[in-house]
C-alpha positions, -999 to +999 in steps of 0.1 A: +824+077-063+785+063-068+769+090-093+729+087-100+722+103-135+684+110-142+670+119-175+642+139-163+618+127-191+603+094-199+617+093-233+638+061-237+660+075-263+658+113-259+686+139-262+690+144-223+696+103-219+721+109-247+737+137-231+741+116-197+755+087-215+783+110-228+786+123-191+790+087-180+815+080-204+837+110-197+833+102-156+842+068-159+869+074-181+888+094-157+873+127-154+864+119-118+884+090-101+864+060-092+832+073-109+804+047-111+776+063-131+741+046-132+716+062-156+679+056-145+646+051-167+619+074-151+594+048-168+606+026-140+592+049-115+557+055-131+530+064-104+495+080-104+494+117-109+503+133-075+475+146-052+470+148-014+438+129-017+456+100-031+485+105-007+459+106+022+442+076+010+469+055-002+502+066+012+534+073-007+538+049-038+567+024-037+584+039-069+586+071-051+606+053-019+627+035-045+638+067-061+644+086-028+665+056-016+686+054-047+693+091-044+703+082-008+727+057-019+746+079-044+775+102-038+763+127-064+736+133-086+733+142-125+699+155-138+692+165-173+661+182-181+638+181-213+619+212-215+581+210-222+565+245-226+593+260-207+591+238-178+597+203-162+582+173-183+549+159-166+569+126-160+596+142-139+572+167-122+550+139-109+581+114-099+597+145-083+564+157-062+558+121-049+597+119-039+592+152-022+566+140+003+589+115+019+611+143+024+611+181+008+651+176+007+649+151-023+685+155-030+694+148+006+726+172+007+743+153-023+763+173-049+740+179-077+748+189-114+721+201-137+717+202-174+692+208-199+694+194-236+669+211-261+665+213-297+660+248-293+685+277-291+674+286-255+691+256-241+662+249-216+665+281-199+631+280-184+634+246-168+671+250-158+664+285-142+634+269-122+659+239-113+686+256-103+667+283-082+648+259-064+677+234-058+688+242-024+652+244-010+652+205-023+684+196-004+707+199-035+744+211-031+744+223-064+779+223-080+768+238-116+745+237-145+747+239-181+722+242-207+730+226-242+711+243-270+704+230-305+715+197-295+714+181-331+740+207-340+763+207-308+764+168-305+780+140-326+758+110-322+782+087-337+811+096-313+786+101-284+799+135-272+795+171-277+811+183-309+814+221-298+846+226-284+834+253-257+803+236-247+824+202-242+849+221-220+821+237-200+803+203-199+834+186-184+842+213-160+805+213-146+810+172-144+844+177-128+829+200-099+812+168-087+848+157-072+855+192-057 
């Protein structure tokens, strides 16, 4: 099973990338049979800020098409959101806006699991609430979602895994739903 993992921020070393690294290890170590996980870097999809004028004058940028095509070749998608001021990061919103101009069904009917890792106790409630509410509109077969609060208290960076047993069990259950 080809799984595309998207840390929805442009931080190369952020906590959402760390969470997806943990997901990759769990999935490829047998949580989902035959899982092959690719974690992308949003910096590889940088584009001008979306506007209808830019789209009309220049068309859809090639990085948006590459991301859309990459989602299309995956069997499932993981997205882990950073939360900026209760919402999406500017980097993710821009990439997603451009990709949605190719087809509103950006997720292309794929199974999708959504996460948010945050330093706060709210666990990305704002961004995760918005993302999960709109997921079906954008063509996602949403199989689950989970917010990870106070990430530094619940993640063992040395081991590369969630340290809280309840959160880890819920994380594994959400990831396992990709195979259902």
